[in-house]
N, C-alpha and C positions, 0 to 999 in steps of 0.2 A: 504487417504492423510497421509503423515508422517510429524510430527512437531517436531522440535528440540528447546528446551529451554536452553539457556546458562545463568546461574546465579550463583552467589556465596552466594545468600541468600536463605536458605532452605525454609523459610516461604513463600517467593514469589513464588518459584518453586512449592511448594505444592498447594498454592492458584490457580496458573495458571492451573496446571494440573486438579484440581478439577473443575474449571470453564469451561475449554474446554470440558472435558469428560461429564459434565452435559448436554451439548448441542449436542455433536456429538460423534460418535464412530469411532475415528481414532487413529492411533498409535502416542503416545506422548513420546518423550525421553527427557532426561535432562543431561546436563554436567555442571561442574564448569569450570572456566577459566583455572585452572591448569590441567584439564582433556582434554583440547582441544589441544592435541599434534598431530603432523603430522601422527604418527602411528595410533592413535585412530581415527582421521578423515578419514583415508584411509579405515577403516573398515566399515564406514557408507555408505550406498548406496544412494538411491534417497530421498533427503530431499526436501519437497515442500515448507515448511515455517519455517523460523528461527526467533525466538524471543530472543533478547539479552537484558540482564539487567546489563551489565558491563560498567561502566563509561569510563574506559580507555581500549578499546578493539582493540587498533591499530594493534599490531603484530598478535594477534589472528584473527582479522578481515581480514587481508590480506590472511592468510592461509585458512580461511573459504571461502572467496569469490573466491579464486582460485580453491578450491575443489568443491564448489557448485555454478557454474556459472548461473544456471537456477532457483535457489531458490529465493524466495522473502524474504527480510530482514525487520523486524519490530523492532524498538527500544522500549522497554517497558518504558512507561512514569513514572514520579515520582508521583504516586497516592497512596492513602491509600488502604490497603487490602480490605476494604469494597467496594471499587469502581471497583475491578477487574472484577466482574461478568458483570457489565455494559460495561466495556471496551471490554471484549470478545464479548459481544452482538453486539456492534457498529462496531468494527474493524475486528473481525475474523469470528464470526458466520455467517454473510451474505455470506461470501465466501463459507462456507461449504454447506449452503442451495442450492446455485446455482450449486455447484459441484455435490450434490446428485441428483438434477433434471436432470443434464446432463447424469449421469450414468443410470437413469431410462429410458431415451429416447434412449439408445443405448443398443445393445445386449451384448456388452463386453467392458471392459476397453480399449482394443486395439482399438476399433472403436472410442472411445472418444479421445484417444491420437492422432490417425490418423487425425481426423477432426480438432483438435487444431493445429496440425502441418500444415495442409493445409491452415489454416487461418493465419499462421505465428504469432500466439499469444502464448507466453510462458505459459505453463500450470499453474504455480503458480500465474501468474498475470492475468489469464483469468477468475478467479472464479466469479468475480462480473460483468463480461463484456459480457458473451456469449449472443448474440442476444438481448442485452439490448439497447433500443432506447428511446431517449427523443427528441421529435420533429424531427428536421433535423439532429440529432446527434446520432451516434451509439457508445456506450462506448466499447472501445477495450482493455483497460488495467487499472486496479486500481493502482494508484500511492501512495497515502498516505491519512491518516485521521488526521484532526486537531481538535481543540476544537469544532468549530461550522460548519466546512465544511469538505468535502472529495473531493479529486482531482483525476480525471481520464484523461487518454489519450482518445481522441475521434476522430471520423471521421465525418466531416461535409459532409453529403452525397451529397447534391445538387452541390457542387463544388469540391468534392473529396479532401478536405483539412484536414490534421491532426491538431488538436488543443489540448490545455490543457483546460479541463472543470472543473470549481470549483463550487461545488454544496452545497447549504445550506442543512444541515441534515434535514431529514423529520420530526423529532420530534421537530424541531425549526420552521418549516414552518407555524405553527399556531400562533406563538408568534409575535405580532405586533412589539415589541421592537427588536427582532432578525431580522425580515424582513426589518425594516427601517435601522438598523445598516448595514445589508448586502448591501442594495441598496446604502447607503452612501459610503461604502467601494468601491463598483464598480465604482461609479462616481469619487471618488478621484483617484483610480488607472487609470482610463481612461484619466485623465488629464496629466499623467506622460509620457514623451517622452524622452527616453535615449537608446543609442545603446546597453547597457548592461542590460536593463530591458525588460522583455517580454511585448510586446504590448497587451493591452486589445482590443479585437475585438468588442464584444457587450454583453449586458445583456439580459437575457430571463426569462420569467415566462410562463411555459408550463405544463399543466395537474397537477398543484399543486407543481411543481418543480421550485425553484428559482436557477438560475445559471448564470455564465458568462463564456465566452470563451476568451482565450488569446493565444498568440504565444506559440507554443510548442518548448521548448529548449532541444536539445539533450545533453546527458552527465549526470554526476553524480550530486546529490544534494550536497550542502555545507556540510550537516551532514555526508554524506557518504565519502566525500573528507577528512574531519577531521578524521573520523574513519580509513581511509586508509593511514593517515600520509602524504597526499599530501601537499607539501610546496608551498606557494604563495609568490612571490616577492612583494616589496613595490608598484610597479606600478600596479600590479594586484589588490592589496588590495584597493588602492586609487580609481581605476576605477570601 
């Protein structure tokens, strides 16, 4: 796997590289925002994961997204250097673990890529999803990680329906406070009915996992839209 870090903070870049290489042996590259020129980007080949630490990445983001259409993008959060190792463990390292298991079960990287193409799952987004099932749901794509939850695209097998699956992180599933807070959040979300808000389908507790499923909305997240300088008119903002 090839990882690209885009940051103007040398200390953050160094901490990230150290944290990643402590867990996995994959190629890690880094660029500053000024180095992300079209010429430089054209020399880079297959980038699987891009971590960016630039607050205003609009023009750069456009060029990068055009160049690496199949890469997964992660915005580095505002955390202390001492927290970087835990962030890598929670957000990035699980992806590498599943990736390595997949390689061990295949005779070559070409076989792995062929199988992923057959499943129509982008390689960079499939690292936490290959053959992972929770109850009636098969996780097909990792979307994002938040403070207490992680979000996946999933397939509800019994009715062949694609859903968004929001999962309470495993390290919080033993905390009564976190469990009750999660349940209350699901109940409140289920009360909301609006054409522009994803409908909550149902909450689940299965094999120690707490999660809820909701309508899967196609398209970019608001965060990505802002990065790409997508403009919204007043009517869109109000709605």
